[in-house]
C-alpha positions as CSV (number, residue, x, y, z in Angstrom):
1,M,26.9,-20.7,-2.1
2,T,26.8,-16.9,-1.7
3,V,25.5,-15.1,-4.8
4,L,25.8,-11.5,-3.5
5,T,27.9,-9.9,-0.7
6,I,27.4,-6.3,0.4
7,Q,30.0,-5.2,2.9
8,D,30.3,-1.8,4.7
9,L,28.4,-0.1,1.9
10,T,28.2,3.7,2.0
11,I,26.1,5.7,-0.5
12,R,25.4,9.4,-0.4
13,M,23.0,11.3,-2.6
14,A,23.4,15.1,-2.8
15,G,25.5,14.9,0.3
16,R,22.9,13.1,2.3
17,P,23.9,9.6,3.6
18,L,21.5,6.9,2.5
19,M,23.7,4.0,3.7
20,E,26.6,4.0,6.1
21,G,28.5,0.8,6.6
22,A,25.5,-1.3,5.5
23,S,26.1,-5.1,4.9
24,L,24.0,-7.9,3.5
25,Q,24.7,-11.5,2.3
26,V,22.4,-13.3,-0.2
27,D,22.8,-17.0,-0.6
28,T,21.6,-19.2,-3.5
29,G,17.9,-19.8,-3.3
30,R,17.2,-17.2,-0.7
31,K,14.3,-14.8,-1.5
32,I,14.6,-11.5,0.4
33,G,12.0,-8.7,0.7
34,L,13.7,-5.3,0.9
35,V,11.6,-2.9,2.9
36,G,12.0,0.6,4.4
37,R,10.3,4.0,4.5
38,N,10.0,6.0,1.3
39,G,13.3,7.7,0.5
40,A,15.4,5.3,2.6
41,G,17.4,4.2,-0.5
42,K,15.9,0.8,-1.5
43,S,15.8,1.5,-5.3
44,T,19.3,3.2,-5.0
45,L,20.6,0.0,-3.5
46,I,19.3,-2.0,-6.5
47,K,21.0,0.4,-8.8
48,A,24.3,0.0,-6.9
49,I,24.1,-3.8,-7.2
50,L,23.5,-3.4,-11.0
51,G,26.5,-1.1,-11.2
52,D,24.4,1.9,-12.4
53,I,25.7,4.0,-9.6
54,Q,29.1,3.9,-7.8
55,P,29.0,3.6,-4.0
56,D,31.0,6.1,-1.9
57,G,32.5,3.3,0.2
58,G,32.5,-0.4,0.9
59,E,32.1,-3.1,-1.8
60,I,29.5,-5.1,-3.6
61,R,30.7,-8.6,-4.8
62,I,28.8,-10.8,-7.2
63,A,29.7,-14.5,-7.5
64,Q,31.6,-15.4,-10.6
65,R,29.5,-16.4,-13.6
66,A,26.4,-15.5,-11.7
67,R,23.7,-14.0,-14.0
68,M,21.6,-11.2,-12.8
69,G,18.1,-10.4,-14.0
70,H,16.2,-7.1,-13.5
71,V,13.3,-5.2,-15.1
72,A,14.6,-2.6,-17.5
73,Q,12.9,0.8,-17.2
74,E,12.0,0.8,-20.9
75,T,11.1,-1.8,-23.5
76,P,11.8,-0.9,-27.1
77,A,8.6,0.2,-28.9
78,G,9.7,-1.1,-32.2
79,E,8.3,-3.7,-34.7
80,T,9.8,-6.8,-33.0
81,A,7.2,-9.2,-31.8
82,L,6.8,-9.6,-28.0
83,L,7.8,-13.3,-28.1
84,D,11.0,-12.4,-29.9
85,I,11.8,-9.6,-27.5
86,V,11.6,-12.0,-24.6
87,L,13.8,-14.6,-26.4
88,E,16.4,-12.0,-27.2
89,A,17.0,-11.5,-23.4
90,D,19.0,-14.8,-23.5
91,T,22.0,-13.2,-25.3
92,E,24.0,-16.5,-25.3
93,R,21.2,-18.4,-27.1
94,A,20.7,-15.5,-29.5
95,A,24.5,-15.3,-30.3
96,L,24.7,-19.1,-30.8
97,L,21.8,-19.2,-33.2
98,A,23.2,-16.2,-35.1
99,E,26.6,-18.0,-35.4
100,L,24.9,-21.2,-36.5
101,D,23.1,-19.2,-39.3
102,S,26.5,-18.1,-40.6
103,H,27.3,-21.8,-41.4
104,P,30.5,-22.3,-39.3
105,E,33.0,-25.1,-39.7
106,P,31.5,-28.6,-38.9
107,V,33.5,-28.9,-35.6
108,R,32.3,-25.5,-34.4
109,A,28.7,-26.3,-35.5
110,G,28.8,-29.4,-33.4
111,E,30.0,-27.4,-30.4
112,I,27.2,-24.9,-30.9
113,H,24.6,-27.7,-31.1
114,E,25.9,-29.2,-27.9
115,R,25.8,-25.9,-26.1
116,L,22.2,-25.2,-27.4
117,L,21.2,-28.6,-26.1
118,A,22.8,-27.9,-22.7
119,I,20.9,-24.7,-22.2
120,Q,17.7,-26.2,-23.5
121,A,17.4,-23.7,-26.3
122,D,14.7,-25.7,-28.1
123,A,12.4,-25.3,-25.1
124,A,13.0,-21.6,-24.9
125,P,10.1,-20.4,-27.1
126,A,7.6,-22.5,-25.2
127,R,9.0,-21.2,-21.8
128,A,8.9,-17.6,-23.1
129,A,5.3,-18.0,-24.3
130,T,4.2,-19.5,-20.9
131,I,5.7,-16.5,-19.1
132,L,4.0,-14.0,-21.4
133,A,0.7,-15.8,-21.1
134,G,1.0,-15.7,-17.3
135,L,1.5,-11.9,-17.5
136,G,-1.6,-11.4,-19.6
137,F,-0.5,-11.8,-23.3
138,D,-2.4,-14.4,-25.3
139,A,-1.0,-16.2,-28.3
140,E,-2.2,-13.5,-30.7
141,A,-0.7,-10.7,-28.6
142,Q,2.6,-12.4,-28.3
143,Q,3.1,-12.1,-32.1
144,R,2.2,-8.4,-32.2
145,P,4.9,-5.7,-32.3
146,S,5.7,-3.9,-29.0
147,S,4.9,-0.6,-30.6
148,E,1.2,-1.5,-30.4
149,F,1.2,-1.7,-26.6
150,S,1.1,1.0,-24.0
151,G,3.9,1.7,-21.6
152,G,2.3,-0.3,-18.8
153,W,2.0,-3.4,-21.0
154,R,5.6,-2.9,-22.3
155,M,6.7,-2.9,-18.6
156,R,5.2,-6.4,-18.4
157,V,7.4,-7.5,-21.3
158,S,10.4,-6.2,-19.4
159,L,9.4,-8.3,-16.5
160,A,8.9,-11.3,-18.8
161,R,12.5,-10.8,-20.1
162,A,13.9,-10.8,-16.5
163,L,11.9,-14.0,-15.5
164,F,12.8,-15.8,-18.8
165,L,16.5,-15.6,-18.0
166,E,16.0,-17.6,-14.8
167,P,19.0,-15.8,-13.3
168,D,21.1,-16.7,-10.3
169,L,20.1,-13.4,-8.8
170,L,16.7,-11.7,-9.6
171,L,16.2,-8.0,-8.7
172,L,12.6,-6.8,-8.7
173,D,11.5,-3.2,-7.8
174,E,7.7,-3.1,-7.3
175,P,7.1,-5.9,-9.8
176,T,3.3,-5.8,-9.4
177,N,2.8,-2.1,-10.1
178,H,1.7,-2.7,-13.8
179,L,-0.1,-6.0,-13.2
180,D,-3.7,-6.8,-12.7
181,L,-4.8,-9.2,-9.9
182,E,-4.5,-12.3,-12.2
183,A,-1.0,-11.5,-13.3
184,A,0.0,-10.6,-9.8
185,M,-1.2,-14.0,-8.6
186,W,0.6,-15.7,-11.4
187,L,3.8,-13.9,-10.5
188,E,3.6,-15.0,-6.9
189,G,3.4,-18.6,-8.0
190,W,6.4,-18.1,-10.3
191,I,8.5,-16.6,-7.5
192,Q,7.6,-19.3,-5.1
193,R,8.9,-21.9,-7.7
194,F,11.9,-19.9,-8.7
195,S,15.1,-21.7,-7.5
196,G,17.5,-18.7,-7.7
197,A,18.1,-15.9,-5.2
198,A,15.9,-12.8,-5.3
199,I,15.8,-9.3,-3.8
200,I,12.3,-7.9,-4.1
201,I,11.2,-4.4,-3.3
202,S,7.4,-4.3,-2.9
203,H,4.5,-2.6,-1.1
204,D,2.4,-5.6,-1.8
205,R,2.1,-7.2,1.7
206,G,0.6,-10.4,0.3
207,L,3.6,-11.0,-1.9
208,L,6.0,-10.3,1.0
209,E,4.1,-12.8,3.1
210,R,3.9,-15.6,0.6
211,C,7.0,-15.3,-1.5
212,V,10.0,-14.4,0.6
213,D,11.8,-16.2,3.4
214,S,13.7,-13.1,4.8
215,I,13.1,-9.4,5.2
216,A,15.9,-6.9,4.8
217,H,15.0,-3.7,6.6
218,L,16.8,-0.6,5.4
219,D,16.6,1.9,8.3
220,R,18.9,4.6,9.7
221,Q,21.5,3.9,7.0
222,K,21.8,0.2,8.0
223,I,20.4,-3.1,6.7
224,T,19.0,-5.5,9.3
225,L,18.1,-9.0,8.1
226,Y,15.1,-10.7,9.8
227,P,14.3,-14.4,9.1
228,G,10.7,-15.2,8.0
229,N,8.1,-13.3,6.0
230,F,6.7,-9.8,6.5
231,D,4.3,-10.9,9.3
232,N,7.2,-12.3,11.3
233,F,9.2,-9.1,10.6
234,V,6.3,-6.9,12.0
235,R,6.0,-9.1,15.1
236,V,9.8,-9.0,15.9
237,R,10.0,-5.3,15.2
238,T,7.1,-4.6,17.6
239,E,8.6,-6.8,20.3
240,R,12.0,-5.1,20.0
241,A,10.5,-1.6,20.1
242,A,8.7,-2.5,23.3
243,Q,11.9,-3.8,24.8
244,V,13.8,-0.6,23.8
245,V,11.1,1.6,25.4
246,A,11.2,-0.4,28.6
247,Q,15.0,-0.3,28.7
248,N,15.0,3.4,28.0
249,A,12.6,4.0,30.9
250,R,14.8,2.0,33.3
251,I,18.0,3.8,32.3
252,A,16.3,7.2,32.4
253,A,15.0,6.5,36.0
254,Q,18.4,5.4,37.1
255,R,20.0,8.4,35.5
256,A,17.5,10.8,37.1
257,H,18.0,9.2,40.6
258,M,21.8,9.5,40.4
259,Q,21.7,13.1,39.0
260,A,19.4,14.1,41.8
261,F,21.9,12.8,44.4
262,V,24.8,14.6,42.6
263,D,22.9,17.9,42.4
264,R,21.9,17.7,46.1
265,F,25.2,16.7,47.7
266,R,27.9,17.9,45.2
267,A,28.7,21.0,47.5
268,K,28.8,19.0,50.8
269,A,32.2,17.9,51.9
270,T,30.8,14.8,53.6
271,K,29.1,13.6,50.5
272,A,31.6,14.8,47.8
273,R,33.2,11.4,47.3
274,Q,29.8,9.7,46.9
275,A,28.7,12.4,44.4
276,Q,31.9,11.9,42.4
277,S,31.2,8.2,42.4
278,R,27.7,8.8,41.1
279,L,29.0,11.1,38.3
280,K,31.3,8.3,37.1
281,A,28.4,5.8,37.2
282,L,26.3,8.3,35.2
283,E,29.1,8.3,32.5
284,R,29.1,4.5,32.3
285,L,25.3,4.3,31.8
286,P,24.5,3.4,28.1
287,A,23.1,6.1,25.9
288,L,19.4,6.0,25.5
289,E,18.5,4.2,22.3
290,S,15.9,6.2,20.3
291,V,12.9,4.4,18.9
292,I,12.3,6.3,15.6
293,E,8.9,5.4,14.4
294,D,7.2,7.0,11.4
295,V,4.2,9.1,12.1
296,A,1.2,6.7,11.9
297,T,-0.6,6.9,8.6
298,R,-4.3,7.5,8.8
299,F,-7.1,7.8,6.3
300,Q,-10.6,8.8,7.2
301,F,-13.6,8.8,4.8
302,P,-16.4,11.2,5.5
303,Q,-19.5,9.2,6.5
304,P,-22.6,9.4,4.3
305,G,-26.2,9.3,5.5
306,Q,-28.1,6.0,5.1
307,L,-30.3,5.3,2.0
308,P,-32.9,2.6,1.7
309,P,-31.8,-0.5,-0.4
310,P,-31.1,-0.9,-3.2
311,I,-29.1,2.2,-4.0
312,L,-28.4,1.0,-7.6
313,T,-29.8,-1.6,-9.9
314,V,-29.0,-2.5,-13.6
315,S,-31.4,-4.7,-15.6
316,R,-30.8,-6.3,-19.0
317,G,-27.8,-3.9,-19.5
318,R,-25.3,-3.7,-22.3
319,A,-22.2,-1.6,-22.0
320,G,-19.5,-0.6,-24.4
321,Y,-18.3,2.1,-26.7
322,G,-20.0,2.9,-30.0
323,N,-20.8,-0.3,-31.8
324,H,-18.3,-2.3,-29.7
325,V,-20.2,-4.2,-26.9
326,V,-17.9,-5.0,-24.0
327,L,-20.5,-6.3,-21.4
328,R,-23.9,-7.8,-22.0
329,D,-26.8,-9.2,-19.9
330,L,-25.9,-7.0,-16.9
331,D,-28.2,-7.8,-14.0
332,I,-26.8,-6.0,-10.9
333,R,-28.0,-4.9,-7.5
334,I,-26.0,-2.9,-5.0
335,D,-26.9,-2.1,-1.4
336,Q,-25.1,0.4,0.8
337,E,-23.5,-2.3,3.0
338,D,-22.0,-4.2,0.0
339,R,-18.2,-4.7,-0.3
340,I,-17.6,-6.0,-3.8
341,A,-14.3,-6.8,-5.6
342,L,-14.2,-7.2,-9.4
343,L,-12.1,-10.1,-10.7
344,G,-11.0,-10.7,-14.3
345,A,-8.0,-10.0,-16.4
346,N,-7.3,-6.6,-17.9
347,G,-9.3,-5.9,-21.0
348,N,-12.3,-7.9,-19.9
349,G,-14.4,-4.8,-18.9
350,K,-13.8,-4.2,-15.2
351,S,-13.1,-0.5,-15.7
352,T,-16.1,-0.3,-18.2
353,L,-18.4,-1.7,-15.5
354,A,-16.9,0.8,-12.9
355,K,-17.7,3.7,-15.2
356,V,-21.3,2.5,-15.7
357,L,-21.8,2.2,-11.9
358,A,-20.3,5.6,-11.4
359,G,-22.6,7.2,-14.0
360,R,-19.6,8.1,-16.2
361,L,-20.7,5.9,-19.0
362,N,-24.3,5.4,-20.2
363,P,-25.2,1.8,-21.0
364,L,-26.0,1.0,-24.7
365,S,-29.3,-0.5,-23.6
366,G,-31.1,-1.7,-20.5
367,E,-32.3,0.1,-17.4
368,V,-30.3,1.7,-14.6
369,H,-32.1,2.9,-11.4
370,R,-30.2,4.8,-8.8
371,D,-31.4,6.6,-5.7
372,R,-31.6,10.2,-6.7
373,R,-29.9,11.2,-3.4
374,M,-27.0,8.9,-3.9
375,R,-23.5,10.4,-4.3
376,V,-20.7,8.4,-5.9
377,G,-17.0,8.7,-5.4
378,Y,-15.0,7.4,-8.3
379,F,-11.2,6.9,-8.0
380,A,-9.8,6.1,-11.5
381,Q,-6.2,4.8,-11.8
382,H,-5.3,7.4,-14.5
383,Q,-6.9,10.5,-12.8
384,E,-3.4,11.6,-11.8
385,D,-2.9,12.8,-15.4
386,D,-5.7,15.3,-14.9
387,L,-4.1,17.1,-11.9
388,D,-2.7,20.6,-12.4
389,L,1.0,20.2,-11.8
390,E,1.3,23.9,-10.9
391,G,-1.6,23.9,-8.5
392,T,-1.5,22.8,-4.9
393,P,-3.7,20.2,-3.1
394,L,-5.5,23.1,-1.4
395,S,-6.2,24.9,-4.7
396,H,-7.5,21.6,-6.1
397,M,-9.8,21.1,-3.1
398,M,-11.1,24.6,-3.2
399,D,-11.9,24.3,-6.9
400,A,-13.8,21.0,-6.1
401,L,-15.6,22.5,-3.1
402,P,-16.4,26.1,-4.2
403,K,-18.7,26.8,-1.2
404,A,-16.3,25.4,1.4
405,T,-13.9,27.6,3.5
406,A,-10.2,27.1,3.3
407,G,-10.3,25.5,6.7
408,Q,-12.8,23.0,5.6
409,C,-10.7,22.2,2.6
410,R,-7.7,21.7,4.7
411,S,-9.6,19.4,7.0
412,Q,-10.6,17.2,4.1
413,L,-6.9,17.0,3.0
414,A,-5.8,16.2,6.5
415,R,-8.1,13.2,6.6
416,F,-5.6,11.6,4.1
417,G,-2.4,12.7,5.7
418,L,-1.8,15.9,3.7
419,D,-0.8,18.3,6.4
420,S,-0.6,22.1,6.1
421,E,2.8,22.0,4.5
422,R,1.8,19.4,1.9
423,A,-1.5,21.3,1.3
424,E,0.6,24.3,0.0
425,T,3.1,22.2,-2.0
426,P,2.7,22.3,-5.9
427,V,1.5,19.0,-7.2
428,K,4.7,18.6,-9.3
429,G,6.6,18.4,-6.0
430,L,4.5,15.7,-4.5
431,S,5.4,12.0,-4.4
432,G,3.3,9.4,-6.2
433,G,1.8,8.4,-2.9
434,E,0.9,12.0,-2.0
435,K,-0.8,12.4,-5.3
436,A,-2.8,9.3,-4.7
437,R,-3.8,10.7,-1.3
438,L,-4.9,13.9,-2.9
439,L,-7.0,12.0,-5.4
440,M,-8.6,10.0,-2.6
441,A,-9.4,13.3,-0.7
442,L,-11.0,14.7,-3.9
443,T,-12.9,11.5,-4.5
444,T,-14.5,11.5,-1.1
445,R,-15.0,15.3,-0.6
446,D,-18.8,15.1,-0.5
447,A,-19.2,12.0,1.6
448,P,-20.3,9.6,-1.2
449,H,-22.7,6.7,-0.5
450,M,-20.7,4.5,-2.8
451,L,-17.0,4.4,-3.4
452,I,-15.7,2.9,-6.7
453,L,-11.9,2.4,-6.4
454,D,-10.0,1.4,-9.5
455,E,-6.4,0.4,-8.5
456,P,-6.3,2.7,-5.4
457,T,-3.1,1.3,-4.0
458,N,-0.8,2.3,-6.9
459,H,2.0,4.4,-5.3
460,L,0.8,3.7,-1.8
461,D,3.3,2.2,0.6
462,I,2.5,-0.7,3.0
463,D,1.5,1.6,5.9
464,A,-0.8,3.6,3.6
465,R,-2.4,0.4,2.3
466,E,-3.1,-0.7,5.8
467,A,-4.5,2.7,6.6
468,L,-6.8,2.3,3.6
469,V,-8.0,-1.1,4.8
470,K,-8.9,0.4,8.2
471,A,-10.6,3.4,6.7
472,L,-12.7,1.2,4.4
473,A,-13.6,-1.0,7.5
474,D,-15.1,2.1,9.2
475,Y,-16.7,3.5,6.0
476,E,-20.5,3.1,6.0
477,G,-21.1,3.2,2.3
478,A,-20.9,0.6,-0.5
479,V,-17.5,-0.2,-2.0
480,V,-16.7,-1.5,-5.5
481,L,-13.0,-2.4,-5.7
482,I,-10.6,-3.2,-8.6
483,S,-7.2,-4.0,-7.3
484,H,-4.1,-6.1,-8.1
485,D,-3.4,-6.3,-4.3
486,P,-4.8,-9.7,-3.0
487,H,-4.2,-8.6,0.6
488,L,-6.5,-5.6,0.1
489,V,-9.2,-7.6,-1.7
490,E,-9.2,-10.3,1.0
491,L,-9.5,-7.8,3.8
492,V,-12.1,-5.5,2.2
493,A,-14.4,-7.5,0.0
494,D,-17.1,-9.9,1.1
495,R,-18.4,-10.4,-2.4
496,L,-16.5,-11.3,-5.6
497,W,-17.8,-10.6,-9.1
498,L,-16.0,-12.2,-12.1
499,V,-15.9,-10.0,-15.2
500,A,-15.1,-12.4,-18.1
501,G,-16.5,-13.4,-21.5
502,G,-18.5,-10.2,-21.8
503,K,-20.5,-11.0,-18.6
504,V,-20.5,-10.1,-14.9
505,T,-21.3,-13.1,-12.6
506,P,-20.9,-13.7,-8.9
507,F,-17.8,-15.8,-8.1
508,D,-18.8,-18.5,-5.7
509,G,-15.5,-18.8,-3.8
510,D,-12.7,-16.8,-2.3
511,L,-9.3,-15.8,-3.7
512,D,-7.8,-19.2,-2.9
513,D,-10.4,-20.8,-5.1
514,Y,-9.7,-18.2,-7.8
515,R,-6.0,-18.9,-7.7
516,A,-6.8,-22.6,-8.1
517,Q,-9.1,-21.8,-11.0
518,L,-6.4,-19.7,-12.7
519,G,-3.9,-22.6,-12.2
520,G,-6.3,-25.0,-13.9
521,R,-7.3,-26.6,-10.6
522,T,-10.7,-26.8,-9.0
523,A,-11.5,-27.4,-5.3
524,A,-13.5,-30.5,-4.3
525,A,-17.3,-30.0,-4.6
526,A,-17.8,-30.8,-0.9
527,R,-15.3,-28.3,0.2
528,R,-16.9,-25.6,-2.0
529,E,-20.3,-26.2,-0.4
530,E,-18.8,-25.9,3.1
531,K,-17.0,-22.7,2.2
532,K,-20.2,-21.3,0.5
533,D,-22.1,-21.7,3.8
534,D,-19.2,-20.2,5.8
535,R,-19.0,-17.2,3.4
536,K,-22.7,-16.6,3.5
537,Q,-22.6,-16.6,7.3
538,G,-19.5,-14.3,7.2
539,R,-21.3,-11.8,4.9
540,V,-24.4,-11.8,7.1
541,A,-22.1,-11.3,10.2
542,G,-20.3,-8.4,8.5
543,V,-23.6,-6.7,7.7
544,E,-24.9,-7.3,11.2
545,A,-21.7,-6.1,12.8
546,R,-21.7,-2.8,10.9
547,A,-25.4,-2.3,11.9
548,A,-24.6,-3.2,15.5
549,H,-21.8,-0.6,15.6
550,A,-23.9,2.2,14.1
551,P,-25.2,3.4,17.5
552,L,-21.7,3.5,18.9
553,R,-20.5,5.6,15.9
554,A,-23.5,7.8,16.3
555,R,-22.7,8.3,20.0
556,L,-19.1,9.0,19.2
557,K,-20.1,11.8,16.8
558,G,-22.5,13.2,19.5
559,I,-19.7,13.3,22.1
560,E,-17.5,15.1,19.6
561,V,-20.2,17.7,19.0
562,T,-20.8,18.2,22.7
563,L,-17.1,18.4,23.5
564,A,-16.7,21.1,20.9
565,K,-19.6,23.1,22.5
566,L,-18.3,22.7,26.0
567,N,-14.8,23.8,25.0
568,D,-16.2,26.9,23.3
569,E,-18.2,27.7,26.4
570,A,-15.1,27.2,28.6
571,K,-13.1,29.6,26.4
572,V,-15.8,32.3,26.9
573,I,-15.7,31.8,30.7
574,E,-11.9,31.9,30.8
575,T,-11.9,35.1,28.8
576,A,-14.5,36.7,31.1
577,L,-12.6,35.6,34.3
578,A,-9.4,37.0,32.9
579,D,-10.9,40.5,32.5
580,P,-9.7,42.8,35.4
581,R,-12.8,44.9,35.1
582,L,-14.9,42.0,36.3
583,Y,-13.2,42.3,39.7
584,E,-13.4,46.1,39.9
585,R,-17.2,45.9,39.8
586,N,-17.3,43.6,42.9
587,K,-19.5,41.0,41.2
588,T,-18.8,38.2,43.6
589,D,-21.9,36.2,42.8
590,L,-21.1,36.3,39.0
591,I,-17.5,35.3,39.6
592,A,-18.6,32.4,41.8
593,R,-21.1,31.1,39.2
594,A,-18.6,31.4,36.4
595,T,-16.0,29.6,38.5
596,A,-18.4,26.8,39.4
597,R,-19.5,26.5,35.8
598,R,-15.9,26.2,34.6
599,A,-15.3,23.4,37.2
600,A,-18.5,21.6,36.0
601,I,-17.4,21.9,32.4
602,A,-14.0,20.5,33.2
603,K,-15.6,17.5,35.0
604,E,-18.1,16.9,32.2
605,V,-15.3,17.1,29.5
606,E,-13.3,14.6,31.5
607,R,-16.2,12.2,31.7
608,L,-17.0,12.6,27.9
609,E,-13.4,12.1,26.9
610,L,-13.2,8.9,28.9
611,E,-16.5,7.6,27.3
612,W,-15.0,8.6,23.9
613,L,-11.9,6.5,24.5
614,E,-14.0,3.5,25.7
615,I,-16.2,3.6,22.6
616,T,-13.2,4.1,20.3
617,E,-11.5,1.1,21.9
618,K,-14.6,-1.0,21.4
619,L,-14.8,0.0,17.7
620,E,-11.1,-0.7,17.1
621,A,-11.4,-4.1,18.8
622,A,-14.4,-4.9,16.6
């Protein structure tokens, strides 16, 4: 059965076409990940399906009696308890219960009871409570009014309402944005068990790999459906792009050959007929298909110098606010090669621990020792609120680096994809992802020895998240990570710490074990022991690999310095040789030496560039 049909859809915004003749069919039970570059129109398409905007052409058909579920932008901040807000989402159940309270005729009362039984109304409170618990609300919180919760937590309630409906078609736009890792994992499991159809917009690669069976790619105003998950989509797109490039090369060569013949023999009577034949053949050649690829997203962290271990220790620590103790018995050691991810539900103290490690919060008791030369970069998820909306990225960076030149500030911004145009754009005109890049540039401006990242992927698209993973792999400092993105945690962290029950303890397992623990399951003891040995070997191998690659990185930096000096010297020689006065003075020997030196520099630059490429390839392969 088809739940949703989109046919020849055209949508324009401010005169700019977002979709032209786009089509998509969604069948019952199919889960589709909707992807596309920022601004392609993904959220606009969801609004069109919901009827919030009218398309300029084509049609959108929803199956009769099909129920749609989506996350409302706002949840009422009134005095209604969270559990009741979720239950009210089922308007039929609420209407039937209200009618029953009005004491209808016996016959009608019997019909109402039959319908309530059919829709399993008696099980609804337990089902709503389970969903709220999965999204981080305990039994006590479920009875509290929504006005007591922040906007982010109320967005979770809106998500709970959409899930509670168990609709025929579920529409989700970045559903993990306001979730912690635990709630995101729970949501993945719920979507996997969901029997209805779903369209999911997400920058969470893990969710797109584990929870969807198709990818709808919105690109160049069209929708192309790819079977399989996100990994399969990337593979197929890469293969197709390679085929298009090869085909374009063949057509271009054929076209150039024919055009050369036409240009050569068009005016010769003996060849005129053949030339005309070539012209007709040129017209029949297919147009070159352009391969439009986004500019590669790159992040680059400034590299710190090496410090002796440990760079930070906490002994017998207690942390909290005033008389309220959040964490106790803290016993922590961090070395510069550590990559640590903090697990634990929101409210258990992960951000409190991050502030202690960053030096932003003094412990209530205990001892903290940190290397006096250590610099810490702290990325907080709510730092965006502290940005000056009227200022530019360049003005922010110049304020943060008062002794740096404008060029040096621009270079730091460029490390995170903020080009010269974006550097001069007021912050209020930047996208959420661009603001996150600015904050990352500010966080790392002085080459910190330890990076503390609290939800760094909020507002970052898939490409930017992958760029962050690669940059952290190259970074030579310690990393402490708090993230709701399992894909990021799995690729970056080699140690997991569980923050729960007021304590911080090493988690002896990986994210699969943690998922199992959250679901009330435990892995077999033998399997745990095997994985423990593998993880220890993996951590040792990771440390050894970073140490082994240090000489290559050092050589790479040395080559870059040498190349800069050689290029400067070459420019001086070029300027001298271009001066006519040099030749008027008949300085033959000087000209010969300068020319020879210029040739030697060119040869040395070529050799160094080749070595630079070889080293870069080795590091990328590693």
